[in-house]
N, C-alpha and C positions, 0 to 999 in steps of 0.2 A: 504493500500500500504506500509506504513512504517513497519507494522508487517511482511508482506511478505518479504520485503527487509532484515529485521533483521534476519528472519529465514534462508534465503538463505545465507546471509553473515556468520552467526554463523556456519552453516554446512560446508561451504567451508573452513573456517579458521581451524576448528577442524579436517577436513579430510585431511589437508595437512600433508605431511610426517614430522617426527621429532616433537619435542616440546621443550618448554623452559626448561623443567625438564628432558630432555633426559640424559641418563647416560654419564657423562663426560662433559656435556654442561656447567654446573655451575662450577664444580671443578673436576678435573681428579681423585681426591682421595675420592670423595663422595661415600658413601655406598648406596646400593639399599634400605636399610631400611630408610635412610635419605630422599631419593627421594620419597618413598611412604608416608612418614610423610608430606613432603611439598605438595604433591598432595592432601592429605586429608585436609590440612590447607586451601588450595585454592579451595576445592570442586571438583578437577579434578578426584577424584576416583569414583564419582557418574556416573550413565549412562548419555549419551549425552543429552537425552531429559530432564532429571532432571536438568542438568546444565543450559540448555536453559530456563527452567521455573523459576529457581531461579534467573537467570540473568534478565529475563523479569520482575519478581516481584520487584527486586531492581531498575530497570529502571523507574518504576512508580514513585519512590521517587527521580528520577534524580541521582541515585547512579550507576555509571558506573563501580564500582569495584576499585581494587587496582592494580597498575602496578607491574608485576612480577619483572621487572628489578630494579626499584627504591624504591619500597615499598610505594610510594606516591599514593594518590588517582588519578584516571584517569582525573577527572575534573581539579585538580590542575596542572597536567602535561600539559594538553591542554591549560589551562589558562595562563601558563607561556610562552607558545610558540606562541599563536594565535595572540598576539598583533602585532608583527613585520610582520607576514604574512599578516594580514589585511591591514596594512599601505602600504606595497609593492604593493599588488594587487589592493587596492582601488585607489591609485594614478595612477597606470598603466592603470586601466580601464577608468578613467576620460580622460586621454590623448588619449587612443585608440578610444573611442567613438567620441571625439572632432575631431581627425584627419580623421576618417572614414566619419563623417558627412560633414565636411567642404570640404575636398578634393574630396569626392565622388560626391557631388552635383555640385561643381565647375567644375570638369572635364567634366561632361555631358553638362553643360551649355556652357562652352568655346569650347570644342571639339578640333579638330586638334591635333597638336603636344603635347599640354598640356595634353589632355586626354590620348594620347598614352603613354606619360611619366608616368602619374599617374597609368595607367593600368600595365605597366611593373614593376613599383616599388611595386605595390600591389602583383603581381605574385611572385616577389623575396621575399617579406615578407612572403607570404603564403608558399613558398617552403623551406625557410631557417630553419634548425633545431635549436632549442633554445640553445642546449648544444654546438653546433659548433660555433654559433655566440658569445656565452659567452666566449669560449676559445679564439676566435679571439680578443675580446674586452680586455680580460685579458692580452694577449700578446702585443697588440698594445698600448692601453691606459694605462695599468697598468705597464707593464715591460719595454716597449720600450720608451714611452714618460713620464712615471711616473706622469701622470696627476691625476689618481684616485687610491685609495687603492683597493686591489683585494680580501680582505677577511674580515670577521667580519662586525659589524655594528658600532663600536666605535674604537677610537684610543687607544693606550697603556696608554696615560695620561688621566685620567678621567677629564671630564669637567662638569660644572654646568650651569644651566639656559639656556639661548638662545644659548650659545656656544655649549652645548651638543646636542641640536636639529640640529644645523647647521652641527655638526660633523656627526651625524647619516645620515642626508640628503646627505652629501658628500660621505659617505661610500655606500649608497644605489643607487647612481647615475647609476653605471654600470648595476646592476641587473634590475633596473626599465627600463633602456634604452633597454636592451635585450627583456624584456617582451613586451614593446611597439612596437618595430620593428617587432617582429614575430607575434604580435597579431592583428595589424590593417589591415593586408592584406586581410583576408577572409571577415571581416566585411565591408571593403571598396568596395570590389567587389559586395557584397550583396546590399549595399547602391546605387552603380552605377546602378545595374539592376532595383532596385525599382524606382529610379529617372527617368530612361528611360521610365518605364511604366506610371509614373505620367505625364510626358511631352507629352504623346500621348493622354491624356484626352481632352475632349471637352472644359472644363473650362479653361485649359491652352491655348488652341487655341484662345478662345474669349478674354482672358486676354491679350495675346500678340497683338491681333487685336485692343484692346483699348489703346495700347501703354504703358502697364505696364513694368516698368524697371526690370532689373535683381534682384536688391535688394528686391523690393516688391514681385517679383515672388517667391523668396526663402522664405521670411518671412511669406507671406500670404498663398501661395498655396503649396509649396513643403515641407517645414519643418513640418507644421501641419499634412500633410498626411503621413509623415514618422514616426510620433510620435507613432502610434500603434505598428509598427514593432520594433521600438527601445525599447519600453516598454517590449515587449515579450522577446527580446534578453536579456535585463537587468534582467528580472525575472529568466531566465535560467543561468545567470552569478553569482547568489548568492553563489553556492558552490565553485566557483573559488576564491571568496574572502578569504575563509578559507583554501582551499585545499593546496595552496602553490605549488611550483614546486620542486619535489624531486631532479632533476638533477641540477637546478640552485642553490638551497640552498646547495647542496654538493660542487659545483664548487666555490661558493663565501663564503663558511663556515658560512652560516646564520643559526642560531639555531631556525628555525621556524617549522611550521606544516609539511612541506615536509620532513625535516630532521627527525622529530619525527616519522613520518609514516615509513620512510625507516629503521630507527633503530629498530622500533618495529617489522617490518616484518622480519628483519634478525634474531632477537632474539625470534621470535614467542611469543611476548608479547600480548596474546589474548585480554585482557581487553582494552588496549590502541587502538589496531587495531579496535575493535568493536566500541569503543567510537568515533573514528574519522569517521568511515563509517556511523554510525547512525546519527551523527550530520550533515555530508554531505548530507545524504539522506533527513533529515528533512529540511535542507536549500533548497534543490531542490524542494520539495513539497511546502514549504512555499513561495518560489519565484514564483512558478506557480500561487498560490492563490493570491499573491499580484499583479502579472501582470494582472490576470483576473479582479480583483477589479479596478485596474487603468484603464484598457481598457473600462470598463463600464462607466467610467466618461469622458474619452476623445473621445470615438468613439460610437455614438448612434447606428450605424449599427451593431456593435458587440453585443449589447443587444438584438436586434431583431433577430440576427442569433442564439444566445443562446436560 
């Protein structure tokens, strides 16, 4: 599967119009001879199938090539950007799953106006575009109230120790808040639907007949039965940890993976684009494998089904 993904990605990228070494793209005064020389240096003068085979051979040794734009290795380019993206998305994912689980289960158990309010909030979350909410947060919390910074991950004055980490957390409050708000809606609706199905089960009926309270009902019967579904969603969320958000990182001027992918796509930096795509594909497949292994341990029915 990974090989097929790499082949399709490689072909689609190289079939796109223009290239990094297009005439005038680097320097309006560059000569055609200089362009041909650069293409030969990077192996772009070879047939497409030969370029792919050479790239695949280097990939075996985890060599993703060299960035056309910076001249640095692709791994170092990704390594310098991936940290901040991992932090933003990992923290956001923890809050998204916590909100979806707690509010989704509680809304079904309590019902009435509480459930209707949670349902409407989840629909608003699901329908809100992240870039639009980010702009609203920037205008209201950043410019109008001046509560939070609106760009970058650190202040102009460098800090050290715990003060530096607090400054980073302060700068990342708005982008993380945007990701959480637009992310929990769909998952909350899914958890609500699953919880409703669980509450229709016979064991829930007999548990309630025995006088089991709401807290025991959630901890003993509902959350354990939601665990396989949550694990599956977590496995599919692996690529999101690294992928970043192109629009949000542009709006908040965060130099992460989303920004790197956007800049590489604009400049047709093939090695960087391929590196990001392949790592994302690997994380997707790896997440599925990890989820399957985890499901075998938490759900005996899954093992029999497989």
